[in-house]
Structure formats: C-alpha cells, structure tokens
C-alpha positions as CSV (number, residue, x, y, z in Angstrom):
1,M,54.0,103.9,86.9
2,G,57.4,105.0,88.9
3,K,58.5,108.2,89.2
4,L,59.9,111.2,87.2
5,V,63.0,111.6,89.0
6,S,64.8,114.3,87.2
7,M,64.5,116.2,83.8
8,S,66.9,119.2,81.9
9,N,67.2,120.4,78.5
10,Q,70.0,118.0,78.5
11,H,68.7,114.5,79.7
12,R,65.4,112.9,81.1
13,H,65.7,110.0,84.0
14,F,62.7,107.9,85.1
15,E,63.0,105.9,88.1
16,N,60.9,102.4,87.9
17,E,59.1,102.3,91.7
18,H,57.8,98.8,90.6
19,R,60.6,96.9,89.4
20,L,60.5,93.6,90.8
21,S,57.1,94.0,91.9
22,P,54.2,91.6,91.2
23,E,52.6,94.0,89.2
24,T,55.3,93.7,86.6
25,Q,56.8,90.5,87.3
26,L,53.8,88.7,86.4
27,P,53.3,90.2,82.8
28,A,57.2,89.2,82.4
29,A,57.0,85.4,84.0
30,K,56.6,83.8,80.5
31,A,58.8,86.0,78.8
32,M,61.6,85.1,81.4
33,E,60.7,81.8,81.5
34,N,61.1,81.0,77.6
35,L,64.6,82.8,77.7
36,D,66.2,80.9,80.2
37,N,68.2,77.8,80.1
38,W,70.8,79.4,77.9
39,D,73.7,76.9,78.6
40,D,73.7,75.4,75.5
41,A,74.0,78.1,73.2
42,V,76.8,79.3,75.4
43,A,78.4,76.2,75.2
44,E,78.1,76.2,71.2
45,V,79.9,79.8,71.0
46,K,82.8,78.9,73.4
47,S,83.0,75.9,70.5
48,W,83.7,78.2,67.5
49,P,87.2,78.9,66.5
50,E,86.9,82.2,66.6
51,Y,85.8,82.6,70.2
52,H,88.1,84.3,72.4
53,P,86.9,85.7,75.7
54,Q,86.6,89.4,75.8
55,P,88.2,91.7,78.3
56,L,86.2,93.0,81.1
57,W,88.7,96.1,82.7
58,S,89.0,98.1,85.7
59,L,89.0,101.9,85.4
60,P,90.4,103.0,89.1
61,N,91.4,106.2,88.5
62,R,88.0,107.4,86.3
63,A,86.2,105.8,89.4
64,H,87.9,108.2,91.9
65,S,87.2,111.3,89.4
66,V,83.4,110.3,89.6
67,G,83.7,109.8,93.1
68,I,82.4,106.0,93.5
69,A,84.9,103.0,94.9
70,D,85.3,100.5,91.2
71,L,84.3,100.9,87.8
72,Y,84.1,98.2,85.5
73,Y,83.8,98.1,81.6
74,K,83.2,95.0,79.6
75,D,84.2,95.5,76.2
76,E,83.2,93.8,73.0
77,S,85.6,96.1,70.6
78,R,87.0,93.0,69.2
79,R,84.1,90.3,69.5
80,F,85.3,88.0,66.5
81,G,87.8,90.9,65.3
82,R,87.5,94.4,65.1
83,A,85.6,94.1,61.4
84,L,82.6,92.9,63.5
85,G,83.4,94.5,67.0
86,S,79.7,94.0,68.8
87,F,78.0,91.6,70.5
88,K,75.7,91.6,67.7
89,A,78.3,89.2,66.7
90,L,77.2,86.7,69.1
91,G,73.4,86.6,68.5
92,A,72.8,86.5,64.9
93,P,75.5,84.1,64.1
94,Y,74.2,81.4,66.8
95,A,70.5,82.0,65.4
96,V,71.5,81.1,62.1
97,Y,73.9,78.6,63.2
98,S,71.1,76.8,64.9
99,L,68.5,77.5,62.2
100,L,70.4,75.9,59.3
101,R,71.3,72.8,61.4
102,D,67.8,72.5,62.1
103,T,67.2,72.8,58.3
104,V,69.6,70.0,57.5
105,Q,68.3,67.9,60.2
106,N,64.7,68.3,58.9
107,E,66.1,66.9,55.1
108,V,67.8,64.6,55.9
109,G,67.6,63.1,59.1
110,L,71.5,64.2,59.9
111,R,72.3,66.8,62.9
112,P,75.1,68.4,61.7
113,S,77.8,69.9,63.7
114,S,78.9,74.1,63.4
115,Q,82.3,72.6,62.0
116,E,80.3,70.3,59.4
117,L,78.5,73.8,58.3
118,R,81.6,75.6,58.1
119,F,83.3,73.2,56.2
120,G,80.6,73.2,53.4
121,K,79.6,69.4,54.1
122,F,75.9,70.0,53.3
123,R,75.8,73.6,51.2
124,D,73.6,72.3,48.8
125,I,70.9,72.6,51.2
126,T,71.9,75.6,52.8
127,N,72.7,77.2,50.0
128,R,69.2,77.7,49.4
129,V,68.3,79.5,52.8
130,T,68.4,83.2,53.0
131,V,68.1,85.4,56.3
132,C,67.5,88.6,56.3
133,V,67.5,91.6,59.0
134,A,66.6,95.4,59.1
135,T,69.8,97.3,60.8
136,D,71.6,100.3,61.9
137,G,74.7,98.1,61.1
138,N,75.9,95.7,64.0
139,Q,72.9,93.6,63.2
140,G,73.4,93.6,59.6
141,R,77.5,92.8,60.1
142,G,76.9,90.0,62.7
143,L,74.3,88.5,60.2
144,A,76.4,88.7,56.9
145,Y,79.2,87.3,58.9
146,A,77.6,84.1,60.1
147,A,75.7,83.6,56.2
148,R,79.1,83.7,55.1
149,V,80.4,81.1,57.3
150,F,78.0,79.0,57.6
151,G,77.1,78.9,54.1
152,C,73.7,80.3,53.3
153,R,72.4,84.0,51.8
154,C,71.9,86.9,52.9
155,V,70.0,90.2,52.7
156,V,70.3,93.4,54.9
157,Y,67.7,96.6,54.6
158,I,69.1,99.7,56.0
159,H,67.2,103.1,56.5
160,R,68.2,106.4,54.5
161,D,70.6,107.5,57.6
162,V,72.8,104.2,57.7
163,S,76.5,105.4,56.9
164,P,78.4,104.4,54.0
165,G,80.8,102.9,56.2
166,R,78.7,100.4,57.9
167,R,77.1,99.9,54.4
168,E,80.3,98.8,53.1
169,A,81.3,96.8,56.0
170,M,78.3,94.7,55.4
171,E,78.9,94.6,51.5
172,R,82.4,93.5,52.2
173,L,81.0,90.1,54.3
174,G,78.9,89.4,51.0
175,A,75.6,90.6,51.8
176,V,73.4,91.9,49.4
177,V,72.4,95.6,51.3
178,V,69.1,97.1,50.1
179,R,69.0,101.1,51.3
180,I,65.2,102.3,52.0
181,D,64.3,105.7,52.1
182,G,62.6,105.7,55.3
183,E,63.6,105.2,59.2
184,Y,64.2,102.7,61.0
185,Q,60.7,100.8,61.4
186,E,60.0,101.3,58.2
187,S,63.5,99.1,56.7
188,V,62.0,96.6,59.5
189,A,58.5,96.7,57.9
190,R,60.3,95.9,54.1
191,A,62.3,93.1,55.6
192,K,59.8,91.6,57.1
193,E,57.5,92.0,54.2
194,D,59.7,90.2,51.2
195,A,60.9,87.6,54.0
196,A,57.0,86.1,54.2
197,L,56.8,86.8,50.3
198,S,60.3,85.2,49.2
199,G,60.0,82.5,52.1
200,W,63.5,83.8,54.0
201,H,64.1,83.8,57.7
202,F,64.0,87.3,58.9
203,I,66.5,87.5,62.1
204,S,65.9,89.6,65.0
205,S,66.1,89.7,68.8
206,T,62.5,91.4,68.6
207,S,59.6,89.4,69.9
208,W,56.0,89.6,70.0
209,D,55.1,86.7,71.6
210,D,57.1,86.9,74.9
211,F,60.1,84.6,72.8
212,S,57.7,82.0,72.0
213,D,59.4,82.2,68.8
214,V,62.8,80.2,68.2
215,I,64.7,83.0,66.2
216,P,64.3,85.9,68.7
217,K,65.0,83.3,71.6
218,R,68.4,82.1,70.2
219,V,69.3,85.7,69.3
220,M,69.0,86.2,73.0
221,H,70.5,83.2,74.0
222,G,73.8,84.2,72.2
223,Y,74.0,87.6,73.4
224,M,73.9,85.2,77.0
225,V,77.4,84.7,76.4
226,M,78.8,88.4,77.5
227,V,76.8,88.2,80.6
228,E,78.1,85.0,81.5
229,E,82.1,86.3,80.5
230,A,81.1,89.4,82.3
231,I,80.2,87.8,85.8
232,S,83.3,85.4,85.7
233,Q,85.5,88.3,85.3
234,V,84.2,91.3,87.3
235,P,85.7,90.9,91.1
236,S,83.1,89.9,94.0
237,P,80.1,90.0,91.0
238,E,77.7,90.1,93.9
239,G,79.3,93.5,95.2
240,I,78.2,95.6,92.2
241,T,75.8,98.4,92.9
242,H,75.0,99.2,89.4
243,V,74.8,97.8,85.8
244,V,74.8,100.1,83.1
245,M,73.3,98.6,79.4
246,Q,72.3,100.5,76.3
247,G,68.9,100.8,75.0
248,G,67.9,100.4,71.1
249,V,64.7,98.3,71.2
250,G,65.4,96.8,74.9
251,S,66.4,93.4,73.5
252,I,69.9,93.0,74.7
253,A,69.3,94.9,77.7
254,A,66.7,92.7,78.9
255,A,69.2,89.8,78.6
256,I,71.4,91.2,80.3
257,F,69.9,92.5,83.4
258,L,68.0,88.8,83.2
259,G,71.2,87.5,83.1
260,F,72.5,89.1,86.2
261,T,68.9,88.2,88.0
262,K,69.6,84.6,87.2
263,R,73.0,84.1,87.9
264,L,72.8,86.4,91.3
265,P,69.6,85.8,92.7
266,T,70.3,87.0,96.0
267,V,71.3,90.6,95.2
268,T,69.6,93.5,93.3
269,P,71.8,96.0,91.6
270,R,69.9,98.9,89.9
271,F,69.6,97.9,86.3
272,V,70.4,101.4,84.2
273,V,69.3,101.7,80.3
274,V,70.4,104.5,78.6
275,E,69.6,105.6,75.0
276,P,69.8,109.2,73.3
277,T,67.2,111.4,73.7
278,E,65.7,111.4,70.1
279,A,65.1,107.6,70.3
280,D,63.6,107.4,73.9
281,C,61.4,104.7,73.3
282,L,62.1,102.8,76.8
283,Y,62.2,106.1,78.7
284,R,58.8,106.8,77.4
285,S,57.3,102.8,77.5
286,A,58.9,103.8,81.5
287,V,57.2,106.5,81.9
288,N,53.8,105.2,80.8
289,G,53.8,101.7,82.3
290,R,53.2,100.6,78.5
291,P,55.0,100.2,75.2
292,T,55.3,103.7,73.5
293,R,56.8,105.0,70.7
294,S,59.1,107.6,70.6
295,Q,58.5,111.0,69.4
296,G,61.9,111.9,68.6
297,T,63.7,112.6,65.1
298,L,65.8,109.2,65.5
299,K,68.2,111.5,64.3
300,T,71.5,110.6,66.5
301,M,74.9,109.3,66.4
302,M,74.6,106.7,68.2
303,A,73.3,104.8,65.5
304,G,72.2,101.4,67.0
305,L,70.2,103.0,69.3
306,A,68.1,104.7,66.6
307,C,65.2,103.1,67.2
308,G,61.4,104.4,67.4
309,E,59.7,101.2,69.2
310,V,60.5,98.6,71.4
311,S,60.0,94.6,71.5
312,P,56.9,93.8,73.0
313,A,58.4,91.1,75.0
314,A,61.9,92.7,75.7
315,W,59.6,95.6,77.5
316,K,57.9,93.2,80.1
317,V,61.4,92.2,80.7
318,L,62.9,95.4,81.6
319,H,59.9,97.0,83.3
320,A,60.1,94.0,86.1
321,L,64.0,94.5,86.3
322,A,65.3,97.6,85.1
323,S,65.5,100.7,87.6
324,D,66.2,103.6,85.7
325,F,66.3,104.8,82.5
326,I,67.9,107.6,81.2
327,A,67.9,109.5,78.1
328,I,70.8,111.5,76.9
329,P,72.1,113.6,74.2
330,D,74.8,112.7,71.7
331,A,77.2,115.2,73.2
332,W,77.0,112.8,76.1
333,A,77.9,110.0,74.1
334,V,80.8,111.9,72.6
335,D,82.4,112.9,76.4
336,G,82.4,108.9,76.9
337,M,83.8,107.9,73.6
338,R,86.7,110.5,74.2
339,A,87.2,110.0,78.1
340,L,87.3,106.0,77.1
341,A,89.5,106.3,74.7
342,D,92.0,109.0,76.6
343,G,92.0,106.3,79.8
344,A,93.3,108.8,82.2
345,G,95.8,106.6,83.6
346,D,93.3,103.6,82.9
347,V,93.3,101.3,80.1
348,P,92.4,103.3,76.8
349,V,89.3,101.9,75.1
350,V,87.6,101.7,71.9
351,A,84.0,102.3,72.4
352,G,81.6,103.7,69.7
353,E,78.8,105.5,69.6
354,S,76.1,103.4,70.8
355,A,78.6,101.7,73.5
356,A,79.9,105.4,75.5
357,G,76.4,106.9,76.7
358,G,76.8,105.1,79.7
359,M,80.1,106.6,80.3
360,G,79.1,109.5,79.4
361,A,75.9,109.6,81.8
362,L,78.6,108.9,84.5
363,L,80.4,111.7,83.7
364,H,77.8,114.0,83.8
365,T,77.1,113.1,87.6
366,Q,80.1,114.7,88.0
367,T,78.7,118.2,87.7
368,D,74.8,117.3,87.9
369,P,73.9,116.4,91.7
370,A,70.8,115.9,91.3
371,L,71.2,113.2,88.4
372,R,74.0,111.7,90.7
373,T,71.7,111.5,94.0
374,A,68.9,110.0,91.4
375,L,71.0,106.8,90.4
376,G,71.6,106.4,93.9
377,L,75.0,106.7,93.3
378,H,78.1,107.1,96.4
379,Q,81.4,106.6,97.3
380,D,80.7,102.9,97.9
381,S,79.5,102.3,94.1
382,R,80.7,99.6,92.4
383,V,79.3,100.3,88.9
384,L,79.6,98.1,85.6
385,L,79.0,99.5,82.1
386,I,78.4,96.9,79.3
387,G,80.5,98.1,76.1
388,G,78.3,96.6,73.4
389,E,80.7,97.6,70.4
390,G,83.8,99.2,69.1
391,A,84.6,101.5,66.6
392,T,82.3,100.1,63.8
393,D,82.4,103.0,61.9
394,P,86.1,103.8,61.8
395,L,86.1,107.1,60.3
396,L,83.3,108.4,62.3
397,Y,85.2,107.5,65.6
398,E,88.2,109.2,64.4
399,E,86.6,112.2,63.5
400,V,84.7,111.9,66.7
401,V,87.8,111.2,69.2
402,G,90.7,112.6,67.0
403,Q,92.5,109.2,67.3
404,S,92.0,106.4,65.3
405,P,90.6,103.1,66.2
406,S,94.1,101.5,65.6
407,E,95.9,104.2,67.7
408,V,93.7,103.6,70.8
409,F,94.1,99.7,70.6
410,A,98.0,100.4,70.5
411,R,98.4,101.9,73.6
412,Q,95.9,99.8,74.7
413,D,97.8,96.5,74.1
414,A,101.2,98.9,75.0
415,L,99.8,99.2,78.4
416,T,98.5,95.7,79.1
417,G,101.0,93.8,76.6
418,G,98.1,92.8,74.7
419,R,96.2,90.7,77.3
420,R,92.5,90.4,76.6
C-alpha cells in the first residue's frame, strides 16, 4: 500500500510509497527480466523505410507559467505518418513482422528480412496468417497497418463506443472490423475466443505470465523505440525529475518507466501515470496494492484509455516503479489539448485526447496547491510529458480544439521550418 494523497470531485491522486522497495520489486523481477534486451527490436524498427525519429519539444513558456524549470513533450503525432500518428504504430508492427518472420522460417527454413516480407517474397505463406486484436482505435490501426505492410490478414474488434472515424481508419488500412455491443473488456474476450477457435494470433501488450509469452513481449519491445528516442533527445536526461505517461492497461507506462530505469540507473525521477476518472483501473490497483477493476463507466473521451482492467504483468512493473497515480476528468484532457495546440509562444503541438492528460494535470497544479505539493513539483522541476498520440479522430479533435489538426501542424511547421 501507499498513501492516499489527495482527492476531489475533479481528480484522485495516490502516491506509491513502496516503489523501488523489495516488497514491490521482487514480484516484478521476472517481468522486468523478460522485458529486457530490446536492442534488436529497436534496431529493426529503425531500419524500416518509414522510420524517422519523432520530435521532443521544449516548452519554456508553458514551464514558466506553471512554475517549473523545464517542460518537454515527446510528440508521437506523426509516427509513421499522420494517418497512424501514435506510439501504437511501433509495437504491433514489430510483433507482426516477428511473427511472420518466424512462420516463414519454420515452414521453409529461411529467415526472411523485413524487406523481403514487404515485397511479398513469401506472400503464399504469410497471407494464410490472420492477426487480431481488440482496440479503442490506435492498436487496431497499428495492427491493420502491419498486416498490410508485411502481408497477412487482420481482424479488429471494437466496442460500442469507438467512434465511426476510428473504425473507418482501420477499414481503410484493410482490416475487417467487428463491432461488439459491449464494453472494451467484452471485445477483448470475443477477440481472444475467435482467435482460439480459428487459429488466429491475438496481438496485444497485455500479459498474464510476466511477459514470458513472446507476443506481448515483442509489442513492448517495439514501444522501446520511443523510450530510446526520448532519452537521446532530452537535454541532460539525468536531471529529469518527472516522467508523465498515460495509463490504459498499463503496458506502455510500464515500458516507458522500465526503459528510463534501465538506461538511467543512477537517477530516480517520479514516474506519474495519468488516466480517466471513469477508467481508473491503475489508480484503484495502486490504492489496493493489487490488480483491481475500475468501478467507472468507461465512458470517456480519452478513448485509448477506456480500459477497465490492468495487464497483470504490467501492473507488477508499475507497482515497483511508478510513484504517482492520478485519475482526471475529461475536461482536464480538453484543457491539455487546447493548451498544446495554442502553444502560448511555444511550438504548437497536436495532441489527441489520450495524450493530453499529463498536460491537463500539470495545468491544474497552477490552481491546486495541494496537487502541486502531492506531485512534488517546484521551481526546479524538469518534467517530461510523453504524448502517445496525435489527432487519431480528426473530426473530434477539431470539435474539441476549435482548429483542425492540419491548421495546428501548419503553424508548427511554420515555426520550426518543418523540423521534426
């Protein structure tokens, strides 16, 4: 357990007093060991023709306004193009490439390169493979993209609240999309059942076995590209005091925090997880000291975070490494989206609903001294926000922000000369 630091009608915050202690690190040791050694995955993704490092922006004016020394934003809004625009374009494609590589090798005894798979050299083998996933949008889009690039079939399951725009984006990439009349967890159950019955491959970062299963481990290893980029881009990474990441089932936050811990072993920044109040499974797990389902409605505009249950393996890593768990209302994400798009003299940034919660929480520390104190923020703090997605639903983005993604990108390019 830790201590309940602050609660209001607006947010809930919990500080994990036992992070980095034997009682949390020992249960996480196997999961962290299995996730180690991601260098080959990072090298493979970096060899792909569509790969370009995504920017990390310094936001000095916003840092000054919230009373901290430095603020940095890792921007995933154009990862593999604006049509994907999410860190999820890293994990699923690497897992699919690895799956098809192994399938070909097992069948013909040759280990194909990603280029050979792209050009269809073994299409007679790969097109018999079907991958599937349950998604709120980004994971399904990344999987559909991977299936199209490397030459296999893709089925995506979505729940009743996924927007038509997100569904259409996956269909444009060639996926068969099945909508379930239920919540996210019901779409997960249906996808796993159909995969088992049909001999398909369920591609997800959720792990029940400390990442011993090769598929979730490979998804997580793909995410490490973002970690390596961020550490190489941020000035004096050893001086970062806070790393803030969105929640969901917890997998990507676990990857980010583990990556920083492994690459910067002599420093211990506060690792902060942000999620919706209506989908607060990580916060509730932190309060109870064990995986706990959210009691919220799961109805949140932060669609990529509308998850009711944690990944058991990811939870062990977060319990060992994360310092703070904060659940926020949708209005805070809206504030974050608008502030990032505006720029206020800094580089304007396109941040989707699920990416903007960290900025929203930071903005609210200006008027909530208790939250500022609880998060350990002060004038010398150096904060890194991981922005996991861009405008994955452009119509919703424009409705919320009052500007289209294209308008914000145009202002960003005008200010930076197109530097990314």
